[in-house]
Chimera marker file (.cmm) of the C-alpha trace (Angstrom):
<marker_set name="trace">
<marker id="1" x="-0.890" y="-15.203" z="-8.269" r="1" g="1" b="0" radius="0.5"/>
<marker id="2" x="-3.813" y="-14.026" z="-6.107" r="1" g="1" b="0" radius="0.5"/>
<marker id="3" x="-4.170" y="-10.914" z="-8.245" r="1" g="1" b="0" radius="0.5"/>
<marker id="4" x="-4.389" y="-13.090" z="-11.373" r="1" g="1" b="0" radius="0.5"/>
<marker id="5" x="-6.945" y="-15.261" z="-9.708" r="1" g="1" b="0" radius="0.5"/>
<marker id="6" x="-9.032" y="-12.172" z="-8.898" r="1" g="1" b="0" radius="0.5"/>
<marker id="7" x="-8.830" y="-11.058" z="-12.409" r="1" g="1" b="0" radius="0.5"/>
<marker id="8" x="-10.056" y="-14.441" z="-13.662" r="1" g="1" b="0" radius="0.5"/>
<marker id="9" x="-12.876" y="-14.374" z="-11.144" r="1" g="1" b="0" radius="0.5"/>
<marker id="10" x="-13.904" y="-10.933" z="-12.393" r="1" g="1" b="0" radius="0.5"/>
<marker id="11" x="-13.916" y="-12.146" z="-15.943" r="1" g="1" b="0" radius="0.5"/>
<marker id="12" x="-15.635" y="-15.535" z="-15.412" r="1" g="1" b="0" radius="0.5"/>
<marker id="13" x="-17.956" y="-14.779" z="-12.476" r="1" g="1" b="0" radius="0.5"/>
<marker id="14" x="-18.379" y="-10.992" z="-12.410" r="1" g="1" b="0" radius="0.5"/>
<marker id="15" x="-21.767" y="-10.844" z="-10.742" r="1" g="1" b="0" radius="0.5"/>
<marker id="16" x="-23.507" y="-12.936" z="-8.086" r="1" g="1" b="0" radius="0.5"/>
<marker id="17" x="-26.508" y="-12.584" z="-5.765" r="1" g="1" b="0" radius="0.5"/>
<marker id="18" x="-26.219" y="-11.637" z="-2.065" r="1" g="1" b="0" radius="0.5"/>
<marker id="19" x="-29.107" y="-11.759" z="0.368" r="1" g="1" b="0" radius="0.5"/>
<marker id="20" x="-29.676" y="-8.345" z="1.853" r="1" g="1" b="0" radius="0.5"/>
<marker id="21" x="-32.719" y="-7.712" z="3.896" r="1" g="1" b="0" radius="0.5"/>
<marker id="22" x="-35.975" y="-8.692" z="2.123" r="1" g="1" b="0" radius="0.5"/>
<marker id="23" x="-34.644" y="-8.919" z="-1.446" r="1" g="1" b="0" radius="0.5"/>
<marker id="24" x="-31.856" y="-10.183" z="-3.539" r="1" g="1" b="0" radius="0.5"/>
<marker id="25" x="-29.006" y="-7.902" z="-4.572" r="1" g="1" b="0" radius="0.5"/>
<marker id="26" x="-26.761" y="-8.427" z="-7.523" r="1" g="1" b="0" radius="0.5"/>
<marker id="27" x="-23.206" y="-7.668" z="-6.583" r="1" g="1" b="0" radius="0.5"/>
<marker id="28" x="-19.958" y="-7.421" z="-8.448" r="1" g="1" b="0" radius="0.5"/>
<marker id="29" x="-16.898" y="-9.445" z="-7.392" r="1" g="1" b="0" radius="0.5"/>
<marker id="30" x="-14.740" y="-6.549" z="-8.549" r="1" g="1" b="0" radius="0.5"/>
<marker id="31" x="-16.757" y="-4.010" z="-6.539" r="1" g="1" b="0" radius="0.5"/>
<marker id="32" x="-16.440" y="-6.126" z="-3.380" r="1" g="1" b="0" radius="0.5"/>
<marker id="33" x="-12.708" y="-6.828" z="-3.960" r="1" g="1" b="0" radius="0.5"/>
<marker id="34" x="-11.996" y="-3.082" z="-4.373" r="1" g="1" b="0" radius="0.5"/>
<marker id="35" x="-14.000" y="-2.125" z="-1.246" r="1" g="1" b="0" radius="0.5"/>
<marker id="36" x="-12.030" y="-4.750" z="0.778" r="1" g="1" b="0" radius="0.5"/>
<marker id="37" x="-8.719" y="-3.427" z="-0.560" r="1" g="1" b="0" radius="0.5"/>
<marker id="38" x="-9.720" y="0.108" z="0.286" r="1" g="1" b="0" radius="0.5"/>
<marker id="39" x="-10.738" y="-0.982" z="3.849" r="1" g="1" b="0" radius="0.5"/>
<marker id="40" x="-7.530" y="-2.827" z="4.399" r="1" g="1" b="0" radius="0.5"/>
<marker id="41" x="-5.442" y="0.072" z="3.077" r="1" g="1" b="0" radius="0.5"/>
<marker id="42" x="-7.253" y="2.663" z="5.295" r="1" g="1" b="0" radius="0.5"/>
<marker id="43" x="-6.981" y="0.458" z="8.377" r="1" g="1" b="0" radius="0.5"/>
<marker id="44" x="-3.420" y="-0.657" z="7.744" r="1" g="1" b="0" radius="0.5"/>
<marker id="45" x="-2.050" y="0.988" z="10.857" r="1" g="1" b="0" radius="0.5"/>
<marker id="46" x="-4.877" y="-0.077" z="13.166" r="1" g="1" b="0" radius="0.5"/>
<marker id="47" x="-3.488" y="-3.489" z="13.969" r="1" g="1" b="0" radius="0.5"/>
<marker id="48" x="0.053" y="-2.224" z="14.292" r="1" g="1" b="0" radius="0.5"/>
<marker id="49" x="-0.980" y="0.525" z="16.615" r="1" g="1" b="0" radius="0.5"/>
<marker id="50" x="-2.451" y="-2.104" z="19.052" r="1" g="1" b="0" radius="0.5"/>
<marker id="51" x="1.169" y="-3.177" z="19.709" r="1" g="1" b="0" radius="0.5"/>
<marker id="52" x="2.816" y="0.123" z="19.430" r="1" g="1" b="0" radius="0.5"/>
<marker id="53" x="1.813" y="1.595" z="22.865" r="1" g="1" b="0" radius="0.5"/>
<marker id="54" x="5.239" y="2.072" z="24.388" r="1" g="1" b="0" radius="0.5"/>
<marker id="55" x="5.363" y="-0.921" z="26.618" r="1" g="1" b="0" radius="0.5"/>
<marker id="56" x="7.644" y="-3.932" z="26.210" r="1" g="1" b="0" radius="0.5"/>
<marker id="57" x="5.906" y="-6.768" z="24.290" r="1" g="1" b="0" radius="0.5"/>
<marker id="58" x="6.052" y="-10.378" z="25.401" r="1" g="1" b="0" radius="0.5"/>
<marker id="59" x="7.075" y="-13.056" z="22.852" r="1" g="1" b="0" radius="0.5"/>
<marker id="60" x="3.425" y="-13.762" z="21.803" r="1" g="1" b="0" radius="0.5"/>
<marker id="61" x="2.647" y="-10.109" z="21.265" r="1" g="1" b="0" radius="0.5"/>
<marker id="62" x="5.882" y="-9.602" z="19.262" r="1" g="1" b="0" radius="0.5"/>
<marker id="63" x="4.834" y="-12.502" z="17.087" r="1" g="1" b="0" radius="0.5"/>
<marker id="64" x="1.313" y="-11.039" z="16.663" r="1" g="1" b="0" radius="0.5"/>
<marker id="65" x="2.774" y="-7.583" z="15.818" r="1" g="1" b="0" radius="0.5"/>
<marker id="66" x="5.016" y="-9.202" z="13.231" r="1" g="1" b="0" radius="0.5"/>
<marker id="67" x="2.078" y="-11.089" z="11.707" r="1" g="1" b="0" radius="0.5"/>
<marker id="68" x="0.037" y="-7.843" z="11.486" r="1" g="1" b="0" radius="0.5"/>
<marker id="69" x="2.984" y="-6.058" z="9.773" r="1" g="1" b="0" radius="0.5"/>
<marker id="70" x="3.462" y="-8.868" z="7.201" r="1" g="1" b="0" radius="0.5"/>
<marker id="71" x="-0.283" y="-8.780" z="6.487" r="1" g="1" b="0" radius="0.5"/>
<marker id="72" x="-0.172" y="-5.031" z="5.982" r="1" g="1" b="0" radius="0.5"/>
<marker id="73" x="2.776" y="-5.341" z="3.506" r="1" g="1" b="0" radius="0.5"/>
<marker id="74" x="1.081" y="-8.222" z="1.749" r="1" g="1" b="0" radius="0.5"/>
<marker id="75" x="-2.034" y="-6.183" z="1.279" r="1" g="1" b="0" radius="0.5"/>
<marker id="76" x="-0.052" y="-3.303" z="-0.143" r="1" g="1" b="0" radius="0.5"/>
<marker id="77" x="1.742" y="-5.605" z="-2.552" r="1" g="1" b="0" radius="0.5"/>
<marker id="78" x="-1.587" y="-7.201" z="-3.554" r="1" g="1" b="0" radius="0.5"/>
<marker id="79" x="-3.007" y="-3.715" z="-4.279" r="1" g="1" b="0" radius="0.5"/>
<marker id="80" x="-0.040" y="-2.949" z="-6.440" r="1" g="1" b="0" radius="0.5"/>
<marker id="81" x="-0.355" y="-6.314" z="-8.267" r="1" g="1" b="0" radius="0.5"/>
<marker id="82" x="-4.061" y="-5.486" z="-8.984" r="1" g="1" b="0" radius="0.5"/>
<marker id="83" x="-2.875" y="-2.130" z="-10.365" r="1" g="1" b="0" radius="0.5"/>
<marker id="84" x="-0.442" y="-4.031" z="-12.615" r="1" g="1" b="0" radius="0.5"/>
<marker id="85" x="-3.326" y="-6.118" z="-14.100" r="1" g="1" b="0" radius="0.5"/>
<marker id="86" x="-5.492" y="-2.914" z="-14.615" r="1" g="1" b="0" radius="0.5"/>
<marker id="87" x="-7.980" y="-3.986" z="-11.943" r="1" g="1" b="0" radius="0.5"/>
<marker id="88" x="-7.298" y="-0.749" z="-9.983" r="1" g="1" b="0" radius="0.5"/>
<marker id="89" x="-7.224" y="2.549" z="-11.851" r="1" g="1" b="0" radius="0.5"/>
<marker id="90" x="-3.979" y="4.547" z="-11.803" r="1" g="1" b="0" radius="0.5"/>
<marker id="91" x="-5.718" y="7.383" z="-9.908" r="1" g="1" b="0" radius="0.5"/>
<marker id="92" x="-6.458" y="5.032" z="-7.083" r="1" g="1" b="0" radius="0.5"/>
<marker id="93" x="-2.816" y="3.989" z="-6.834" r="1" g="1" b="0" radius="0.5"/>
<marker id="94" x="-1.754" y="7.616" z="-6.998" r="1" g="1" b="0" radius="0.5"/>
<marker id="95" x="-4.170" y="8.352" z="-4.086" r="1" g="1" b="0" radius="0.5"/>
<marker id="96" x="-2.588" y="5.510" z="-2.092" r="1" g="1" b="0" radius="0.5"/>
<marker id="97" x="0.914" y="6.859" z="-2.730" r="1" g="1" b="0" radius="0.5"/>
<marker id="98" x="-0.128" y="10.444" z="-1.752" r="1" g="1" b="0" radius="0.5"/>
<marker id="99" x="-1.660" y="9.178" z="1.476" r="1" g="1" b="0" radius="0.5"/>
<marker id="100" x="1.430" y="7.216" z="2.382" r="1" g="1" b="0" radius="0.5"/>
<marker id="101" x="3.672" y="10.267" z="1.746" r="1" g="1" b="0" radius="0.5"/>
<marker id="102" x="1.449" y="12.587" z="3.757" r="1" g="1" b="0" radius="0.5"/>
<marker id="103" x="3.139" y="13.752" z="6.833" r="1" g="1" b="0" radius="0.5"/>
<marker id="104" x="0.825" y="13.505" z="9.800" r="1" g="1" b="0" radius="0.5"/>
<marker id="105" x="0.352" y="16.719" z="11.701" r="1" g="1" b="0" radius="0.5"/>
<marker id="106" x="-0.281" y="15.056" z="15.026" r="1" g="1" b="0" radius="0.5"/>
<marker id="107" x="2.743" y="12.652" z="14.879" r="1" g="1" b="0" radius="0.5"/>
<marker id="108" x="6.415" y="13.105" z="14.183" r="1" g="1" b="0" radius="0.5"/>
<marker id="109" x="8.248" y="11.913" z="11.176" r="1" g="1" b="0" radius="0.5"/>
<marker id="110" x="9.570" y="8.946" z="13.071" r="1" g="1" b="0" radius="0.5"/>
<marker id="111" x="5.983" y="7.614" z="13.378" r="1" g="1" b="0" radius="0.5"/>
<marker id="112" x="5.727" y="7.398" z="9.594" r="1" g="1" b="0" radius="0.5"/>
<marker id="113" x="7.976" y="4.263" z="9.384" r="1" g="1" b="0" radius="0.5"/>
<marker id="114" x="5.140" y="1.926" z="8.497" r="1" g="1" b="0" radius="0.5"/>
<marker id="115" x="3.654" y="4.165" z="5.888" r="1" g="1" b="0" radius="0.5"/>
<marker id="116" x="7.027" y="4.690" z="4.300" r="1" g="1" b="0" radius="0.5"/>
<marker id="117" x="7.652" y="0.955" z="4.315" r="1" g="1" b="0" radius="0.5"/>
<marker id="118" x="4.248" y="0.427" z="2.561" r="1" g="1" b="0" radius="0.5"/>
<marker id="119" x="5.295" y="3.196" z="0.114" r="1" g="1" b="0" radius="0.5"/>
<marker id="120" x="8.422" y="1.332" z="-0.721" r="1" g="1" b="0" radius="0.5"/>
<marker id="121" x="6.379" y="-1.907" z="-1.297" r="1" g="1" b="0" radius="0.5"/>
<marker id="122" x="3.913" y="-0.252" z="-3.528" r="1" g="1" b="0" radius="0.5"/>
<marker id="123" x="6.611" y="1.633" z="-5.525" r="1" g="1" b="0" radius="0.5"/>
<marker id="124" x="8.547" y="-1.652" z="-6.041" r="1" g="1" b="0" radius="0.5"/>
<marker id="125" x="5.472" y="-3.359" z="-7.139" r="1" g="1" b="0" radius="0.5"/>
<marker id="126" x="3.727" y="-0.920" z="-9.484" r="1" g="1" b="0" radius="0.5"/>
<marker id="127" x="5.996" y="2.176" z="-9.555" r="1" g="1" b="0" radius="0.5"/>
<marker id="128" x="7.328" y="1.465" z="-13.064" r="1" g="1" b="0" radius="0.5"/>
<marker id="129" x="3.813" y="1.155" z="-14.491" r="1" g="1" b="0" radius="0.5"/>
<marker id="130" x="2.851" y="4.502" z="-12.913" r="1" g="1" b="0" radius="0.5"/>
<marker id="131" x="5.987" y="6.394" z="-14.202" r="1" g="1" b="0" radius="0.5"/>
<marker id="132" x="4.484" y="7.416" z="-17.469" r="1" g="1" b="0" radius="0.5"/>
<marker id="133" x="4.846" y="10.728" z="-19.357" r="1" g="1" b="0" radius="0.5"/>
<marker id="134" x="1.251" y="11.590" z="-18.316" r="1" g="1" b="0" radius="0.5"/>
<marker id="135" x="2.118" y="11.217" z="-14.572" r="1" g="1" b="0" radius="0.5"/>
<marker id="136" x="5.700" y="12.432" z="-14.760" r="1" g="1" b="0" radius="0.5"/>
<marker id="137" x="4.921" y="15.498" z="-12.613" r="1" g="1" b="0" radius="0.5"/>
<marker id="138" x="3.392" y="13.442" z="-9.834" r="1" g="1" b="0" radius="0.5"/>
<marker id="139" x="6.144" y="10.885" z="-9.932" r="1" g="1" b="0" radius="0.5"/>
<marker id="140" x="8.778" y="13.682" z="-9.667" r="1" g="1" b="0" radius="0.5"/>
<marker id="141" x="6.981" y="15.106" z="-6.598" r="1" g="1" b="0" radius="0.5"/>
<marker id="142" x="6.790" y="11.685" z="-5.019" r="1" g="1" b="0" radius="0.5"/>
<marker id="143" x="10.417" y="10.957" z="-5.544" r="1" g="1" b="0" radius="0.5"/>
<marker id="144" x="11.438" y="14.451" z="-4.263" r="1" g="1" b="0" radius="0.5"/>
<marker id="145" x="9.536" y="13.592" z="-1.029" r="1" g="1" b="0" radius="0.5"/>
<marker id="146" x="11.131" y="10.168" z="-0.938" r="1" g="1" b="0" radius="0.5"/>
<marker id="147" x="14.557" y="11.838" z="-1.306" r="1" g="1" b="0" radius="0.5"/>
<marker id="148" x="13.814" y="14.269" z="1.516" r="1" g="1" b="0" radius="0.5"/>
<marker id="149" x="12.707" y="11.400" z="3.834" r="1" g="1" b="0" radius="0.5"/>
<marker id="150" x="15.774" y="9.284" z="2.902" r="1" g="1" b="0" radius="0.5"/>
<marker id="151" x="18.013" y="11.970" z="4.492" r="1" g="1" b="0" radius="0.5"/>
<marker id="152" x="15.891" y="12.420" z="7.657" r="1" g="1" b="0" radius="0.5"/>
<marker id="153" x="17.893" y="11.226" z="10.700" r="1" g="1" b="0" radius="0.5"/>
<marker id="154" x="14.656" y="10.892" z="12.710" r="1" g="1" b="0" radius="0.5"/>
<marker id="155" x="13.696" y="7.877" z="10.617" r="1" g="1" b="0" radius="0.5"/>
<marker id="156" x="15.226" y="4.412" z="11.346" r="1" g="1" b="0" radius="0.5"/>
<marker id="157" x="18.162" y="3.668" z="9.173" r="1" g="1" b="0" radius="0.5"/>
<marker id="158" x="16.405" y="0.584" z="7.770" r="1" g="1" b="0" radius="0.5"/>
<marker id="159" x="13.559" y="2.758" z="6.388" r="1" g="1" b="0" radius="0.5"/>
<marker id="160" x="16.035" y="5.412" z="4.976" r="1" g="1" b="0" radius="0.5"/>
<marker id="161" x="17.855" y="2.540" z="3.145" r="1" g="1" b="0" radius="0.5"/>
<marker id="162" x="14.587" y="1.204" z="1.782" r="1" g="1" b="0" radius="0.5"/>
<marker id="163" x="13.764" y="4.613" z="0.414" r="1" g="1" b="0" radius="0.5"/>
<marker id="164" x="17.243" y="4.860" z="-1.152" r="1" g="1" b="0" radius="0.5"/>
<marker id="165" x="16.737" y="1.465" z="-2.746" r="1" g="1" b="0" radius="0.5"/>
<marker id="166" x="13.432" y="2.615" z="-4.347" r="1" g="1" b="0" radius="0.5"/>
<marker id="167" x="15.206" y="5.777" z="-5.691" r="1" g="1" b="0" radius="0.5"/>
<marker id="168" x="18.017" y="3.572" z="-7.105" r="1" g="1" b="0" radius="0.5"/>
<marker id="169" x="15.483" y="1.179" z="-8.669" r="1" g="1" b="0" radius="0.5"/>
<marker id="170" x="13.822" y="4.094" z="-10.487" r="1" g="1" b="0" radius="0.5"/>
<marker id="171" x="17.138" y="5.391" z="-11.680" r="1" g="1" b="0" radius="0.5"/>
<marker id="172" x="17.927" y="1.943" z="-13.126" r="1" g="1" b="0" radius="0.5"/>
<marker id="173" x="14.551" y="1.752" z="-14.861" r="1" g="1" b="0" radius="0.5"/>
<marker id="174" x="14.825" y="5.225" z="-16.340" r="1" g="1" b="0" radius="0.5"/>
<marker id="175" x="18.110" y="4.541" z="-17.960" r="1" g="1" b="0" radius="0.5"/>
<link id1="1" id2="2" r="1" g="1" b="0" radius="0.2"/>
<link id1="2" id2="3" r="1" g="1" b="0" radius="0.2"/>
<link id1="3" id2="4" r="1" g="1" b="0" radius="0.2"/>
<link id1="4" id2="5" r="1" g="1" b="0" radius="0.2"/>
<link id1="5" id2="6" r="1" g="1" b="0" radius="0.2"/>
<link id1="6" id2="7" r="1" g="1" b="0" radius="0.2"/>
<link id1="7" id2="8" r="1" g="1" b="0" radius="0.2"/>
<link id1="8" id2="9" r="1" g="1" b="0" radius="0.2"/>
<link id1="9" id2="10" r="1" g="1" b="0" radius="0.2"/>
<link id1="10" id2="11" r="1" g="1" b="0" radius="0.2"/>
<link id1="11" id2="12" r="1" g="1" b="0" radius="0.2"/>
<link id1="12" id2="13" r="1" g="1" b="0" radius="0.2"/>
<link id1="13" id2="14" r="1" g="1" b="0" radius="0.2"/>
<link id1="14" id2="15" r="1" g="1" b="0" radius="0.2"/>
<link id1="15" id2="16" r="1" g="1" b="0" radius="0.2"/>
<link id1="16" id2="17" r="1" g="1" b="0" radius="0.2"/>
<link id1="17" id2="18" r="1" g="1" b="0" radius="0.2"/>
<link id1="18" id2="19" r="1" g="1" b="0" radius="0.2"/>
<link id1="19" id2="20" r="1" g="1" b="0" radius="0.2"/>
<link id1="20" id2="21" r="1" g="1" b="0" radius="0.2"/>
<link id1="21" id2="22" r="1" g="1" b="0" radius="0.2"/>
<link id1="22" id2="23" r="1" g="1" b="0" radius="0.2"/>
<link id1="23" id2="24" r="1" g="1" b="0" radius="0.2"/>
<link id1="24" id2="25" r="1" g="1" b="0" radius="0.2"/>
<link id1="25" id2="26" r="1" g="1" b="0" radius="0.2"/>
<link id1="26" id2="27" r="1" g="1" b="0" radius="0.2"/>
<link id1="27" id2="28" r="1" g="1" b="0" radius="0.2"/>
<link id1="28" id2="29" r="1" g="1" b="0" radius="0.2"/>
<link id1="29" id2="30" r="1" g="1" b="0" radius="0.2"/>
<link id1="30" id2="31" r="1" g="1" b="0" radius="0.2"/>
<link id1="31" id2="32" r="1" g="1" b="0" radius="0.2"/>
<link id1="32" id2="33" r="1" g="1" b="0" radius="0.2"/>
<link id1="33" id2="34" r="1" g="1" b="0" radius="0.2"/>
<link id1="34" id2="35" r="1" g="1" b="0" radius="0.2"/>
<link id1="35" id2="36" r="1" g="1" b="0" radius="0.2"/>
<link id1="36" id2="37" r="1" g="1" b="0" radius="0.2"/>
<link id1="37" id2="38" r="1" g="1" b="0" radius="0.2"/>
<link id1="38" id2="39" r="1" g="1" b="0" radius="0.2"/>
<link id1="39" id2="40" r="1" g="1" b="0" radius="0.2"/>
<link id1="40" id2="41" r="1" g="1" b="0" radius="0.2"/>
<link id1="41" id2="42" r="1" g="1" b="0" radius="0.2"/>
<link id1="42" id2="43" r="1" g="1" b="0" radius="0.2"/>
<link id1="43" id2="44" r="1" g="1" b="0" radius="0.2"/>
<link id1="44" id2="45" r="1" g="1" b="0" radius="0.2"/>
<link id1="45" id2="46" r="1" g="1" b="0" radius="0.2"/>
<link id1="46" id2="47" r="1" g="1" b="0" radius="0.2"/>
<link id1="47" id2="48" r="1" g="1" b="0" radius="0.2"/>
<link id1="48" id2="49" r="1" g="1" b="0" radius="0.2"/>
<link id1="49" id2="50" r="1" g="1" b="0" radius="0.2"/>
<link id1="50" id2="51" r="1" g="1" b="0" radius="0.2"/>
<link id1="51" id2="52" r="1" g="1" b="0" radius="0.2"/>
<link id1="52" id2="53" r="1" g="1" b="0" radius="0.2"/>
<link id1="53" id2="54" r="1" g="1" b="0" radius="0.2"/>
<link id1="54" id2="55" r="1" g="1" b="0" radius="0.2"/>
<link id1="55" id2="56" r="1" g="1" b="0" radius="0.2"/>
<link id1="56" id2="57" r="1" g="1" b="0" radius="0.2"/>
<link id1="57" id2="58" r="1" g="1" b="0" radius="0.2"/>
<link id1="58" id2="59" r="1" g="1" b="0" radius="0.2"/>
<link id1="59" id2="60" r="1" g="1" b="0" radius="0.2"/>
<link id1="60" id2="61" r="1" g="1" b="0" radius="0.2"/>
<link id1="61" id2="62" r="1" g="1" b="0" radius="0.2"/>
<link id1="62" id2="63" r="1" g="1" b="0" radius="0.2"/>
<link id1="63" id2="64" r="1" g="1" b="0" radius="0.2"/>
<link id1="64" id2="65" r="1" g="1" b="0" radius="0.2"/>
<link id1="65" id2="66" r="1" g="1" b="0" radius="0.2"/>
<link id1="66" id2="67" r="1" g="1" b="0" radius="0.2"/>
<link id1="67" id2="68" r="1" g="1" b="0" radius="0.2"/>
<link id1="68" id2="69" r="1" g="1" b="0" radius="0.2"/>
<link id1="69" id2="70" r="1" g="1" b="0" radius="0.2"/>
<link id1="70" id2="71" r="1" g="1" b="0" radius="0.2"/>
<link id1="71" id2="72" r="1" g="1" b="0" radius="0.2"/>
<link id1="72" id2="73" r="1" g="1" b="0" radius="0.2"/>
<link id1="73" id2="74" r="1" g="1" b="0" radius="0.2"/>
<link id1="74" id2="75" r="1" g="1" b="0" radius="0.2"/>
<link id1="75" id2="76" r="1" g="1" b="0" radius="0.2"/>
<link id1="76" id2="77" r="1" g="1" b="0" radius="0.2"/>
<link id1="77" id2="78" r="1" g="1" b="0" radius="0.2"/>
<link id1="78" id2="79" r="1" g="1" b="0" radius="0.2"/>
<link id1="79" id2="80" r="1" g="1" b="0" radius="0.2"/>
<link id1="80" id2="81" r="1" g="1" b="0" radius="0.2"/>
<link id1="81" id2="82" r="1" g="1" b="0" radius="0.2"/>
<link id1="82" id2="83" r="1" g="1" b="0" radius="0.2"/>
<link id1="83" id2="84" r="1" g="1" b="0" radius="0.2"/>
<link id1="84" id2="85" r="1" g="1" b="0" radius="0.2"/>
<link id1="85" id2="86" r="1" g="1" b="0" radius="0.2"/>
<link id1="86" id2="87" r="1" g="1" b="0" radius="0.2"/>
<link id1="87" id2="88" r="1" g="1" b="0" radius="0.2"/>
<link id1="88" id2="89" r="1" g="1" b="0" radius="0.2"/>
<link id1="89" id2="90" r="1" g="1" b="0" radius="0.2"/>
<link id1="90" id2="91" r="1" g="1" b="0" radius="0.2"/>
<link id1="91" id2="92" r="1" g="1" b="0" radius="0.2"/>
<link id1="92" id2="93" r="1" g="1" b="0" radius="0.2"/>
<link id1="93" id2="94" r="1" g="1" b="0" radius="0.2"/>
<link id1="94" id2="95" r="1" g="1" b="0" radius="0.2"/>
<link id1="95" id2="96" r="1" g="1" b="0" radius="0.2"/>
<link id1="96" id2="97" r="1" g="1" b="0" radius="0.2"/>
<link id1="97" id2="98" r="1" g="1" b="0" radius="0.2"/>
<link id1="98" id2="99" r="1" g="1" b="0" radius="0.2"/>
<link id1="99" id2="100" r="1" g="1" b="0" radius="0.2"/>
<link id1="100" id2="101" r="1" g="1" b="0" radius="0.2"/>
<link id1="101" id2="102" r="1" g="1" b="0" radius="0.2"/>
<link id1="102" id2="103" r="1" g="1" b="0" radius="0.2"/>
<link id1="103" id2="104" r="1" g="1" b="0" radius="0.2"/>
<link id1="104" id2="105" r="1" g="1" b="0" radius="0.2"/>
<link id1="105" id2="106" r="1" g="1" b="0" radius="0.2"/>
<link id1="106" id2="107" r="1" g="1" b="0" radius="0.2"/>
<link id1="107" id2="108" r="1" g="1" b="0" radius="0.2"/>
<link id1="108" id2="109" r="1" g="1" b="0" radius="0.2"/>
<link id1="109" id2="110" r="1" g="1" b="0" radius="0.2"/>
<link id1="110" id2="111" r="1" g="1" b="0" radius="0.2"/>
<link id1="111" id2="112" r="1" g="1" b="0" radius="0.2"/>
<link id1="112" id2="113" r="1" g="1" b="0" radius="0.2"/>
<link id1="113" id2="114" r="1" g="1" b="0" radius="0.2"/>
<link id1="114" id2="115" r="1" g="1" b="0" radius="0.2"/>
<link id1="115" id2="116" r="1" g="1" b="0" radius="0.2"/>
<link id1="116" id2="117" r="1" g="1" b="0" radius="0.2"/>
<link id1="117" id2="118" r="1" g="1" b="0" radius="0.2"/>
<link id1="118" id2="119" r="1" g="1" b="0" radius="0.2"/>
<link id1="119" id2="120" r="1" g="1" b="0" radius="0.2"/>
<link id1="120" id2="121" r="1" g="1" b="0" radius="0.2"/>
<link id1="121" id2="122" r="1" g="1" b="0" radius="0.2"/>
<link id1="122" id2="123" r="1" g="1" b="0" radius="0.2"/>
<link id1="123" id2="124" r="1" g="1" b="0" radius="0.2"/>
<link id1="124" id2="125" r="1" g="1" b="0" radius="0.2"/>
<link id1="125" id2="126" r="1" g="1" b="0" radius="0.2"/>
<link id1="126" id2="127" r="1" g="1" b="0" radius="0.2"/>
<link id1="127" id2="128" r="1" g="1" b="0" radius="0.2"/>
<link id1="128" id2="129" r="1" g="1" b="0" radius="0.2"/>
<link id1="129" id2="130" r="1" g="1" b="0" radius="0.2"/>
<link id1="130" id2="131" r="1" g="1" b="0" radius="0.2"/>
<link id1="131" id2="132" r="1" g="1" b="0" radius="0.2"/>
<link id1="132" id2="133" r="1" g="1" b="0" radius="0.2"/>
<link id1="133" id2="134" r="1" g="1" b="0" radius="0.2"/>
<link id1="134" id2="135" r="1" g="1" b="0" radius="0.2"/>
<link id1="135" id2="136" r="1" g="1" b="0" radius="0.2"/>
<link id1="136" id2="137" r="1" g="1" b="0" radius="0.2"/>
<link id1="137" id2="138" r="1" g="1" b="0" radius="0.2"/>
<link id1="138" id2="139" r="1" g="1" b="0" radius="0.2"/>
<link id1="139" id2="140" r="1" g="1" b="0" radius="0.2"/>
<link id1="140" id2="141" r="1" g="1" b="0" radius="0.2"/>
<link id1="141" id2="142" r="1" g="1" b="0" radius="0.2"/>
<link id1="142" id2="143" r="1" g="1" b="0" radius="0.2"/>
<link id1="143" id2="144" r="1" g="1" b="0" radius="0.2"/>
<link id1="144" id2="145" r="1" g="1" b="0" radius="0.2"/>
<link id1="145" id2="146" r="1" g="1" b="0" radius="0.2"/>
<link id1="146" id2="147" r="1" g="1" b="0" radius="0.2"/>
<link id1="147" id2="148" r="1" g="1" b="0" radius="0.2"/>
<link id1="148" id2="149" r="1" g="1" b="0" radius="0.2"/>
<link id1="149" id2="150" r="1" g="1" b="0" radius="0.2"/>
<link id1="150" id2="151" r="1" g="1" b="0" radius="0.2"/>
<link id1="151" id2="152" r="1" g="1" b="0" radius="0.2"/>
<link id1="152" id2="153" r="1" g="1" b="0" radius="0.2"/>
<link id1="153" id2="154" r="1" g="1" b="0" radius="0.2"/>
<link id1="154" id2="155" r="1" g="1" b="0" radius="0.2"/>
<link id1="155" id2="156" r="1" g="1" b="0" radius="0.2"/>
<link id1="156" id2="157" r="1" g="1" b="0" radius="0.2"/>
<link id1="157" id2="158" r="1" g="1" b="0" radius="0.2"/>
<link id1="158" id2="159" r="1" g="1" b="0" radius="0.2"/>
<link id1="159" id2="160" r="1" g="1" b="0" radius="0.2"/>
<link id1="160" id2="161" r="1" g="1" b="0" radius="0.2"/>
<link id1="161" id2="162" r="1" g="1" b="0" radius="0.2"/>
<link id1="162" id2="163" r="1" g="1" b="0" radius="0.2"/>
<link id1="163" id2="164" r="1" g="1" b="0" radius="0.2"/>
<link id1="164" id2="165" r="1" g="1" b="0" radius="0.2"/>
<link id1="165" id2="166" r="1" g="1" b="0" radius="0.2"/>
<link id1="166" id2="167" r="1" g="1" b="0" radius="0.2"/>
<link id1="167" id2="168" r="1" g="1" b="0" radius="0.2"/>
<link id1="168" id2="169" r="1" g="1" b="0" radius="0.2"/>
<link id1="169" id2="170" r="1" g="1" b="0" radius="0.2"/>
<link id1="170" id2="171" r="1" g="1" b="0" radius="0.2"/>
<link id1="171" id2="172" r="1" g="1" b="0" radius="0.2"/>
<link id1="172" id2="173" r="1" g="1" b="0" radius="0.2"/>
<link id1="173" id2="174" r="1" g="1" b="0" radius="0.2"/>
<link id1="174" id2="175" r="1" g="1" b="0" radius="0.2"/>
</marker_set>
């Protein structure tokens, strides 16, 4: 619904004036929206990391961590929905997927849980639309990595099952 609202805003009020310094600046709603999506995507783990410092969280901190995680997953779903409405180019979505699949050199596989959960969310939302003949090679590589992660015992079982669900969803759509 929010993605559809943003599309309508892009169509009906594409430009507006912002005050910047001494003069007016014409800005595009779409440009601002895409910048905000990029910022939220790039900073997705920042809020979660505040609560992931190895100490036991009190009830309020647990609630705040849960809220941060739900916001992160909601932003990922919103990005996917914008992709379904052609407000985000496929190359941007592919860049997001590649970044989520990237194994961090400084951290172990078990620290990738949030990224893999985001990956599952974006694949459920827009994966079917990206799985075209043109992008078949990329999609095969993504799903090979997903398959490898789904067998990795270092990851929590919940994440492995989510990855398996995404693979099964693709299998059902390909048939």
